[in-house]
C-alpha positions in Angstrom: 161.9 7.7 19.8 160.4 11.1 19.7 156.8 12.1 20.5 155.1 14.8 18.6 153.0 17.4 20.5 149.9 16.1 18.7 150.3 12.7 20.5 150.1 14.2 24.0 146.6 15.2 25.1 146.0 18.1 27.4 144.6 15.6 30.1 147.8 13.5 30.0 150.0 16.6 30.3 147.9 17.8 33.2 148.2 14.4 34.9 152.0 14.4 34.5 152.3 17.9 35.9 150.0 17.0 38.8 152.1 13.8 39.4 155.4 15.9 39.3 154.0 18.3 41.9 152.3 15.9 44.3 154.2 12.6 44.3 157.6 14.0 45.4 155.9 15.8 48.3 153.6 13.0 49.5 155.9 10.0 49.0 159.3 9.0 50.4 160.7 8.6 46.8 159.1 9.0 43.4 160.4 8.0 40.0 160.0 10.1 36.8 156.8 10.4 34.8 154.4 9.7 37.6 150.8 10.7 36.7 147.7 11.6 38.8 144.4 12.1 37.1 141.4 12.9 39.3 141.2 13.0 43.1 143.8 11.0 44.9 144.2 11.1 48.6 147.7 10.2 49.8 148.5 9.8 53.5 152.1 8.8 54.2 153.4 8.4 57.7 155.8 5.6 56.8 157.8 4.8 53.7 156.1 5.1 50.4 158.2 4.5 47.2 156.7 5.0 43.8 158.6 3.8 40.7 158.9 5.3 37.2 156.0 5.7 34.9 153.3 5.0 37.5 149.8 6.2 36.8 147.0 6.9 39.3 143.8 7.2 37.3 141.4 8.4 40.1 138.4 9.5 38.0 135.5 9.3 37.9 135.8 8.0 41.4 138.5 9.1 43.9 141.2 6.8 45.2 142.9 6.6 48.6 146.3 5.4 49.7 147.3 5.3 53.4 150.7 4.3 54.7 150.8 4.2 58.5 153.8 4.8 60.8 156.6 2.3 60.3 154.8 0.7 57.3 156.2 0.4 53.8 154.4 0.6 50.5 156.6 0.0 47.4 155.2 0.4 43.9 157.4 -0.8 40.9 157.8 0.8 37.5 155.1 1.0 34.8 152.2 0.4 37.1 148.6 1.5 36.4 146.2 2.0 39.3 142.6 2.6 38.3 139.8 4.7 40.0 138.2 3.8 43.3 141.4 2.2 44.6 141.8 1.8 48.4 145.1 0.8 49.8 145.6 0.5 53.6 149.2 -0.3 54.5 150.1 -0.8 58.2 153.1 -3.1 57.7 154.2 -3.9 54.1 152.7 -4.0 50.7 154.7 -4.5 47.5 153.3 -4.0 44.0 155.6 -5.3 41.2 156.5 -3.6 38.0 154.2 -3.8 34.9 151.2 -4.4 37.1 147.6 -3.3 36.3 145.2 -2.7 39.1 141.6 -2.4 38.0 138.9 -0.1 39.3 137.5 -0.3 42.8 140.2 -2.7 44.1 140.9 -2.9 47.9 144.3 -3.9 49.2 144.7 -4.1 53.0 147.4 -5.7 55.0 145.4 -5.9 58.3 141.9 -6.5 59.4 142.1 -3.3 61.5 139.7 -4.7 64.1 139.7 -8.0 66.1 137.0 -10.5 65.2 136.8 -11.8 68.8 138.7 -11.6 72.1 141.4 -14.1 71.0 142.1 -12.4 67.6 145.4 -10.5 67.6 144.6 -8.7 64.3 148.3 -8.5 63.3 149.3 -7.0 60.0 150.7 -9.4 57.4 152.8 -8.6 54.3 151.2 -8.5 50.9 153.3 -9.1 47.8 151.8 -8.5 44.3 154.6 -9.7 41.9 155.6 -8.3 38.5 153.2 -8.3 35.5 150.1 -9.0 37.5 146.6 -7.9 36.5 144.0 -7.4 39.3 140.4 -7.1 38.0 137.7 -4.8 38.9 136.4 -4.9 42.5 138.9 -7.5 43.7 139.9 -7.5 47.4 143.4 -8.5 48.4 143.6 -9.5 52.1 146.5 -9.7 54.6 149.3 -12.2 54.1 148.8 -12.8 50.4 151.4 -13.3 47.7 150.3 -13.2 44.1 152.9 -14.8 41.8 154.3 -13.2 38.6 152.2 -12.9 35.5 149.0 -14.0 37.2 145.5 -12.5 36.7 142.9 -12.0 39.5 139.4 -12.1 38.1 137.0 -9.2 38.8 135.1 -9.4 42.1 137.5 -12.0 43.6 138.5 -12.0 47.2 142.1 -13.2 47.6 142.6 -14.9 51.0 145.6 -17.1 50.3 148.6 -17.2 48.0 148.2 -17.4 44.2 151.0 -19.0 42.2 152.7 -17.6 39.1 151.2 -17.7 35.6 147.6 -18.5 36.6 144.1 -17.0 36.3 142.5 -17.1 39.8 139.0 -16.0 40.8 136.1 -16.5 43.1 135.3 -16.0 46.8 137.7 -17.1 48.1 139.9 -16.9 45.0 141.3 -20.2 43.7 143.2 -21.2 40.5 140.9 -21.5 37.5 143.6 -22.3 34.9 147.2 -21.9 34.0 148.3 -19.0 31.7 150.8 -19.3 28.8 153.2 -16.4 29.6 156.9 -16.1 28.7 159.3 -14.2 31.0 159.8 -11.6 28.2 156.1 -10.8 27.8 154.9 -7.6 29.5 151.2 -7.2 30.1 151.1 -3.5 29.4 153.1 -0.4 28.8 151.8 2.7 30.6 
């Protein structure tokens, strides 16, 4: 499959060039065709692996990704991360392939501060499986696993595990209904 020059916009070309310049320097490992559009702040003191064909679309609002010492952030192939994204990784966050993360989403694997004297505020792993769609303004909290092919509705706060093939939403997020998804179906190509 060939792509003619008329199919590639100047903005996309600029995003690919920016991704090729920034991602190999700021990450531990970056796949091909990574794209950065807009202002993306990357702080990596741990292990940050970005798969192939990953797009950070950080405009009109900037995005921020922080990976602390001894933490691990893994992003699969064909992932789209929209503007206003905030990822705070102090232990482990995994984002599966073919996943779409909507605008203004917050993903944090720790509370950062204790709630009271007895609170240990330990970091807990987050796993976002393959082919997931996280809607606008959702918050993914520590210790959560979101199953393959699931959708998190806009504005949801995910405080506990979400099974595969469901639409979940609310505060706290709970299953709304099952989704009809086959294993071969991919939510989106980047």
